[in-house]
matplotlib code that plots the C-alpha trace (Angstrom):
import matplotlib.pyplot as plt

x = [38.7, 36.9, 36.4, 34.6, 32.4, 31.5, 30.7, 28.6, 26.6, 26.0, 24.8, 22.5, 21.2, 20.6, 18.9, 16.7, 15.8, 14.9, 12.8, 10.9, 10.3, 9.0, 6.7, 5.3, 4.7, 3.0, 0.7, 0.0, -1.0, -3.3, -5.2, -5.3, -6.8, -9.3, -10.4, -10.7, -12.8, -15.2, -15.6, -16.8, -20.5, -22.9, -25.1, -25.1, -24.9, -27.6, -28.8, -32.2, -33.6, -36.0, -37.9, -37.4, -40.7, -41.5, -40.0, -37.5, -34.0, -30.9, -31.3, -34.9, -33.9, -30.9, -33.0, -35.4, -32.8, -29.7, -28.7, -26.5, -23.4, -22.8, -20.8, -23.2, -25.7, -23.1, -21.1, -24.3, -25.3, -21.7, -22.1, -25.5, -24.0, -21.0, -23.2, -25.4, -22.7, -24.1, -21.8, -24.2, -27.1, -29.8, -32.2, -35.3, -38.7, -38.8, -35.1, -34.1, -31.4, -29.5, -29.7, -27.4, -28.4, -27.4, -29.6, -29.2, -31.6, -30.2, -32.1]
y = [54.8, 56.0, 52.3, 51.5, 54.6, 53.5, 49.9, 51.3, 53.5, 50.5, 48.4, 51.1, 51.5, 47.8, 47.5, 50.5, 49.1, 45.7, 47.3, 49.4, 46.3, 44.4, 47.2, 47.4, 43.7, 43.8, 46.6, 44.9, 41.6, 43.4, 45.0, 41.7, 39.9, 42.7, 42.4, 38.7, 39.0, 41.2, 38.6, 35.9, 35.2, 35.7, 33.0, 29.3, 27.8, 25.4, 23.4, 22.6, 20.5, 22.0, 20.6, 22.5, 23.7, 24.2, 27.4, 27.8, 29.0, 29.1, 32.8, 32.6, 30.1, 32.2, 35.3, 33.4, 31.8, 34.0, 35.6, 38.7, 36.6, 35.9, 38.5, 38.5, 36.3, 34.8, 33.5, 32.0, 30.3, 29.0, 27.3, 25.9, 24.4, 23.0, 21.4, 19.8, 18.8, 21.0, 21.8, 24.2, 26.4, 24.1, 22.6, 20.6, 20.4, 17.6, 17.7, 18.1, 20.7, 21.3, 24.9, 26.7, 29.5, 31.3, 31.8, 33.1, 30.5, 27.3, 24.5]
z = [31.3, 28.2, 27.2, 30.5, 30.2, 26.7, 27.8, 30.7, 28.3, 26.0, 28.9, 30.1, 26.5, 26.1, 29.5, 28.8, 25.3, 26.8, 29.5, 26.9, 24.7, 27.8, 28.7, 25.2, 25.1, 28.5, 27.4, 24.1, 25.8, 28.2, 25.3, 23.5, 26.5, 27.0, 23.3, 23.5, 26.7, 24.8, 22.0, 24.4, 24.0, 26.8, 28.0, 27.2, 23.8, 22.9, 19.9, 18.7, 15.8, 13.3, 10.3, 7.1, 5.7, 2.0, 0.8, 3.7, 3.0, 5.2, 5.2, 6.5, 9.2, 10.2, 10.5, 12.8, 15.1, 15.0, 18.4, 18.9, 19.8, 16.1, 14.2, 11.2, 9.4, 7.1, 10.1, 11.5, 8.2, 8.0, 11.4, 10.5, 7.3, 9.2, 11.9, 9.2, 6.8, 4.0, 1.2, -0.6, 0.3, -0.8, 1.8, 1.3, 2.9, 5.5, 6.3, 9.9, 10.7, 13.9, 14.8, 17.3, 19.6, 22.8, 25.8, 29.3, 30.6, 32.0, 30.4]

ax = plt.figure().add_subplot(projection="3d")
ax.plot(x, y, z, "-o")
ax.set_aspect("equal")
plt.show()
């Protein structure tokens, strides 16, 4: 009889532990989904082409075109470099660059 009682207690403990773990994972996934939803940019993403003027830097261009959807200016410059296949930070007057930006307007 004691053996059955011991087995029942173990089963209850295992079931309770499994229920607790399931609840923790469910709550965790809700918070993760909520955080990801906040990270989504608002508006529509567009691209424009600009001509680099004498004296322009990536930093200058980023300051002019960056929108709040980007985490910081370094992230934005990284995307500009990626889009334009730039390995370094040097740009030259007369070059065309593809520049990303977000807007609520439908173009």
